C-alpha positions in Angstrom: 0.0 0.0 0.0 3.0 2.3 0.4 3.1 4.9 -2.4 -0.6 4.5 -3.3 -3.2 7.3 -3.1 -6.4 6.1 -1.4 -9.6 7.5 -2.6 -7.6 10.0 -4.7 -6.9 11.8 -1.4 -4.7 10.0 1.1 -1.1 9.4 0.0 0.3 6.6 2.0 3.9 7.3 3.2 4.9 4.5 5.6 3.9 1.7 7.9 3.3 2.8 11.4 2.6 -0.7 12.7 1.2 -4.1 11.7 0.1 -7.4 13.2 -2.4 -10.1 13.1 -5.4 -7.7 13.2 -4.2 -5.5 10.4 -2.0 -2.6 9.6 -1.6 1.2 10.4 -0.1 3.6 8.0 1.1 7.2 8.0 -0.5 9.1 5.1 -1.0 12.7 3.9 -4.4 14.2 3.3 -4.0 15.9 -0.1 -7.3 17.7 0.3 -6.2 19.4 3.5 -2.7 20.9 2.7 -0.9 17.5 3.0 -2.0 17.2 6.6 -0.5 14.1 8.3 -3.2 11.4 9.2 -3.3 7.8 10.2 -4.9 5.2 7.9 -5.9 2.0 9.3 -6.8 -1.3 7.4 -7.9 -4.7 8.7 -6.5 -8.1 8.2 -7.9 -8.6 4.7 -5.5 -5.9 3.4 -2.4 -8.0 4.3 -2.6 -10.0 1.1 -5.4 -12.7 1.5 -7.4 -13.1 -1.5 -9.4 -16.2 -0.3 -12.9 -16.3 0.6 -13.3 -14.8 4.1 -13.6 -17.4 6.9 -16.0 -16.9 9.7 -13.3 -15.4 11.9 -12.1 -13.1 9.2 -15.7 -11.9 8.4 -16.2 -11.3 12.2 -13.0 -9.2 12.2 -14.1 -7.2 9.1 -17.5 -6.6 10.8 -15.7 -5.3 13.9 -13.6 -2.9 11.8 -16.7 -1.6 10.2 -18.2 -0.9 13.6 -15.0 0.8 14.8 -14.9 3.0 11.7 -18.6 4.1 12.0 -18.1 4.9 15.7 -14.9 6.8 15.5 -16.4 8.9 12.6 -19.4 9.6 14.8 -18.1 10.3 18.3 -16.5 13.8 19.0 -14.6 14.2 22.1 -11.3 15.9 22.9 -9.7 12.7 24.4 -10.8 10.3 21.6 -8.7 10.1 18.4 -11.1 11.3 15.8 -12.0 9.2 12.8 -13.3 11.4 9.9 -13.4 9.2 6.8 -13.8 5.5 6.0 -14.6 3.4 2.9 -13.0 0.9 0.6 -9.8 1.1 -1.5 -10.5 -1.6 -4.1 -11.5 -4.5 -1.7 -9.7 -3.2 1.1 -11.7 -1.4 3.8 -9.9 1.6 5.5 -10.3 4.1 8.3 -8.7 7.6 8.3 -8.0 9.2 11.8 -6.3 12.3 13.1 -2.6 11.9 13.7 -1.6 12.3 17.3 1.8 14.0 17.7 3.2 12.0 20.6 3.5 8.4 21.7 1.9 5.6 23.6 1.2 5.7 27.3 3.1 2.3 27.6 6.4 3.9 26.4 5.7 7.0 28.7 5.3 4.6 31.7 8.5 2.8 30.8 10.4 6.1 30.9 8.7 7.6 34.0 7.9 4.9 36.6 6.1 5.7 38.9 4.4 9.0 38.1 3.6 11.8 40.6 0.2 11.9 42.0 -1.0 15.0 40.0 0.3 13.4 36.8 -1.5 10.2 37.5 -4.8 12.1 38.2 -4.3 14.1 34.9 -3.9 11.1 32.8 -6.5 9.0 34.5 -9.1 11.8 34.5 -8.6 12.4 30.7 -9.1 8.7 30.1 -12.1 8.6 32.2 -13.5 11.6 30.3 -13.1 9.6 27.0 -14.8 6.5 28.7 -17.7 8.6 29.8 -18.3 9.9 26.2 -17.7 6.3 24.8 -20.2 4.7 27.3 -22.7 7.5 26.7 -22.7 6.1 23.0 -23.6 2.7 24.5 -20.1 1.3 23.6 -17.6 -0.4 25.9 -13.9 -0.2 24.8 -13.0 -3.6 26.2 -9.3 -3.5 25.5 -8.2 -0.6 27.7 -4.4 -0.7 28.3 -1.4 1.6 28.1 -0.8 0.6 24.5 -4.2 1.9 23.5 -3.7 5.4 25.0 -1.7 8.1 23.4 -0.1 11.1 25.1 0.5 14.0 22.8 3.6 16.2 23.1 1.0 19.0 24.4 0.0 16.7 27.3 -3.4 15.7 25.8 -4.4 12.1 26.4 -6.2 10.2 23.6 -8.1 6.9 23.8 -7.4 4.9 20.6 -8.1 1.5 19.0 -11.7 0.5 19.3 -11.2 -2.6 17.3 -12.5 -4.7 20.1 -15.2 -2.4 21.3 -18.6 -3.8 22.1 -22.0 -2.0 21.4 -24.3 -2.4 24.4 -27.4 -2.6 22.2 -28.9 -6.1 22.8 -30.1 -6.1 19.2 -26.6 -5.9 17.8 -25.1 -9.2 16.6 -22.5 -10.6 18.9 -19.1 -10.9 17.1 -17.1 -12.8 19.6 -16.5 -16.4 19.0 -17.3 -18.8 22.0 -13.7 -19.9 22.0 -12.1 -16.6 22.3 -12.1 -13.9 25.0 -11.1 -10.6 23.3 -8.7 -8.4 25.1 -5.2 -8.4 26.5 -5.1 -10.9 29.4 -3.0 -8.7 31.6 -5.7 -6.0 31.7 -8.9 -8.2 31.3 -11.5 -8.2 33.9 -13.1 -11.1 35.8 -16.2 -11.0 33.6 -14.2 -11.2 30.4 -13.0 -14.6 31.3 -16.6 -15.8 31.4 -19.3 -15.8 28.7 -18.8 -12.0 28.1 -22.6 -11.5 28.5 -22.0 -9.2 31.5 -19.5 -6.9 29.7 -20.6 -3.3 30.7 -19.1 0.1 31.3 -17.6 -1.1 34.6 -15.5 -3.5 32.5 -13.5 -0.5 31.3 -13.3 0.9 34.8 -11.6 -2.2 36.1 -8.9 -2.0 33.4 -8.6 1.7 34.2 -8.0 0.8 37.9 -5.3 -1.7 36.9 -3.6 1.0 34.8 -3.9 3.6 37.6 -2.3 1.0 40.1 0.7 0.7 37.7 1.0 4.5 37.2 1.1 5.1 41.0 3.4 2.2 42.1 5.4 1.2 39.0 4.1 -2.4 39.4 0.9 -4.2 38.6 -1.6 -5.1 41.4 -0.3 -8.7 41.3 2.6 -10.3 39.8 0.8 -12.2 36.9 2.3 -15.4 35.4 5.7 -14.7 36.8 4.4 -16.3 40.0 3.3 -19.5 38.3 -0.3 -18.3 38.6 -2.1 -17.1 35.4 -3.3 -13.6 34.9 -6.8 -15.2 34.6 -6.5 -16.8 38.1 -5.3 -13.4 39.6 -8.1 -11.4 38.1 -10.7 -14.0 39.2 -9.4 -14.6 42.7 -6.5 -12.4 44.0 -7.3 -9.4 46.0 -4.8 -6.5 45.1 -2.7 -5.1 47.9 -3.4 -1.5 48.8 -1.3 0.7 46.5 1.7 2.2 48.2 5.1 3.5 47.5 8.1 5.0 49.3 9.0 8.6 49.5 5.7 10.1 48.1 2.7 8.6 49.9 -0.5 7.9 47.9 -3.4 9.8 49.3 -5.9 7.6 51.0 -8.7 8.8 48.8 -6.9 8.0 45.7 -5.9 4.5 47.0 -9.5 3.8 48.0 -10.6 4.8 44.4 -8.1 2.4 42.9 -9.3 -0.5 45.0 -12.9 0.4 44.3 -12.1 0.2 40.4 -10.5 -3.2 41.0 -13.4 -4.9 42.8 -14.2 -8.3 41.3 -17.9 -7.8 41.0 -19.2 -5.4 38.5 -21.8 -4.1 40.8 -19.1 -3.3 43.4 -17.2 -0.8 41.1 -18.0 2.9 40.7 -21.3 3.7 39.1 -19.7 5.3 36.0 -16.7 7.0 34.6 -18.1 10.5 35.5 -17.8 9.4 39.2 -14.2 8.6 38.6 -13.6 12.0 37.3 -15.2 13.7 40.2 -13.3 11.6 42.7 -10.0 12.5 40.9 -10.7 16.3 40.9 -9.0 17.1 44.3 -5.8 15.6 42.9 -5.7 17.6 39.7 -3.2 20.5 39.5 -4.7 23.9 40.0 -4.4 26.4 37.1 -1.1 28.3 37.4 0.5 25.8 39.7 3.9 24.6 39.1 4.9 21.6 36.9 5.6 18.2 38.5 9.2 17.5 39.8 11.0 15.9 38.3 9.7 17.3 35.1 7.8 15.1 32.7 8.0 15.2 28.8 5.3 15.3 27.8 3.6 16.7 30.8 -0.1 15.5 31.1 -0.7 18.1 33.9 -0.2 20.9 31.4 -3.8 20.9 30.2 -5.0 21.6 33.8 -2.1 23.9 34.9 -2.5 26.2 31.8 -6.2 25.7 30.7 -6.1 29.2 29.2 -3.2 28.8 26.8 -3.7 28.4 23.0 -5.3 25.2 22.2 -2.6 22.7 21.3 -2.4 22.0 17.6 -3.0 18.2 18.0 -6.3 18.7 20.1 -9.6 18.8 18.4 -10.8 22.3 17.6 -13.2 24.1 19.7 -15.0 27.4 19.3 -13.6 30.5 21.1 -15.0 31.3 24.5 -17.3 34.2 24.0 -17.8 34.8 27.8 -14.5 35.0 29.5 -10.8 35.5 28.8 -9.1 32.1 28.9 -6.1 33.6 30.5 -7.9 34.3 33.7 -10.1 31.2 34.2 -9.6 29.4 37.5 -11.1 26.2 38.9 -13.1 28.2 41.4 -16.6 29.7 41.4 -20.1 28.5 41.9 -20.7 24.9 43.0 -20.7 22.7 40.0 -19.5 19.1 39.5 -18.4 17.6 36.2 -20.9 14.9 36.9 -23.8 17.4 36.6 -22.9 18.9 33.3 -24.3 16.2 30.9 -27.7 16.3 32.7 -27.7 20.2 32.6 -26.9 20.2 28.9 -29.7 17.8 28.1 -32.2 20.0 30.2 -31.1 23.1 28.2 -31.5 21.3 24.9 -34.9 20.1 25.9 -35.8 23.6 26.9 -34.4 24.9 23.6 -36.8 22.7 21.6 -39.7 24.9 22.9 -37.8 28.2 23.4 -34.6 28.3 21.4 -33.5 31.7 22.8 -34.1 30.6 26.4 -32.3 27.3 25.9 -29.3 28.9 24.4 -29.1 31.4 27.2 -29.0 28.5 29.7 -26.3 26.9 27.8 -24.2 30.1 27.7 -24.7 30.6 31.4 -23.5 27.0 32.0 -20.6 27.5 29.7 -19.5 30.6 31.7 -19.9 28.7 35.0 -18.0 25.6 33.9 -15.3 27.6 32.2 -14.8 29.5 35.4 -14.6 26.4 37.6 -12.7 24.0 35.4 -11.0 26.1 32.8 -12.1 27.3 29.3 -10.6 24.3 27.5 -11.2 21.6 30.1 -12.7 18.4 28.6 -15.8 18.8 30.9 -16.7 22.1 29.1 -16.6 20.4 25.6 -20.3 19.0 25.7 -21.6 22.4 26.4 -19.7 23.9 23.4 -21.0 21.0 21.2 -24.6 21.6 22.4 -24.3 25.3 21.6 -22.9 24.3 18.0 -25.8 21.9 17.6 -28.2 24.8 18.2 -26.5 27.0 15.7 -26.8 24.1 13.1 -30.5 23.8 13.8 -30.8 27.5 13.1 -28.9 27.1 9.7 -31.1 24.2 8.8 
């Protein structure tokens, strides 16, 4: 595929990675000033010309779902898909290029992370999960290798190839002989029939990752002890996260253990609860960078919420209410958890009174920007709702 121009638009430059599931390429979008993009293709693109087997057809169906989902969802912490189709017989998906590298590499270079850096990474992942779960989709393969950290400190959730729609009417694509996911980060329920996969499945994996970020080691030693990851996930209770020299706050350790509960019903209610419980550990606007310094620095988006939007972050409209330079995480009582419901209420009001509904959204935008920062991920749904109202007026 190297050297080809897909759809007369995407010039494929090089291979970014490949494996048993497919290949990922670096390409240039010739319609957008040769902007660098990522082009992903499934297994069928690796040279097979035979009639698809059941497993291969299942994989192609998964790829089609991933492409449709990523081209639909819009969130600052989800790598955006914006085009998909077929190049000859080969399906493809085009996504935004993230200027950075994987969280797995970042953790190798920086074990363990300062508390505020852990909170910044995990909060951004949880924001992405909240948006994903709101679309009735479970990622199902959350691990450091499926999280990108840009050079500007923005965290992106990527690779929805194993994502599962929660709609009961959607055909199940997992064979009975195979449990999808990476065993080290799989959850107790993933080792069963998979029928009870739910948003809390992603939260367990998030807890596993958070434990590693805080301590530099996994909650249990895995197969190195002669006990399989499966047995550990099903039966081993993780030790309370701890480290020398920089104590882990009790509330944060409690959250990690809550995320790692064996039973789905014993974990946090949703990803928004995780974001709310992390808020006390997030750096304040204007606060100092972590020491020792981190490159990239995931706390930057919280310490400097009013700076110019990083070039690798999804675009947002300018804030018409308040100067981004002066925003602080202070002001009227408002939690991140409340924002989605308040946005829905305002949109419902706008269906009867467009002007009144818009005013409610603008007041909410001002309030949230003042408390969390003008470019905080919690503010993005309000901006999107205002954009939706504008689009209705145009239509």
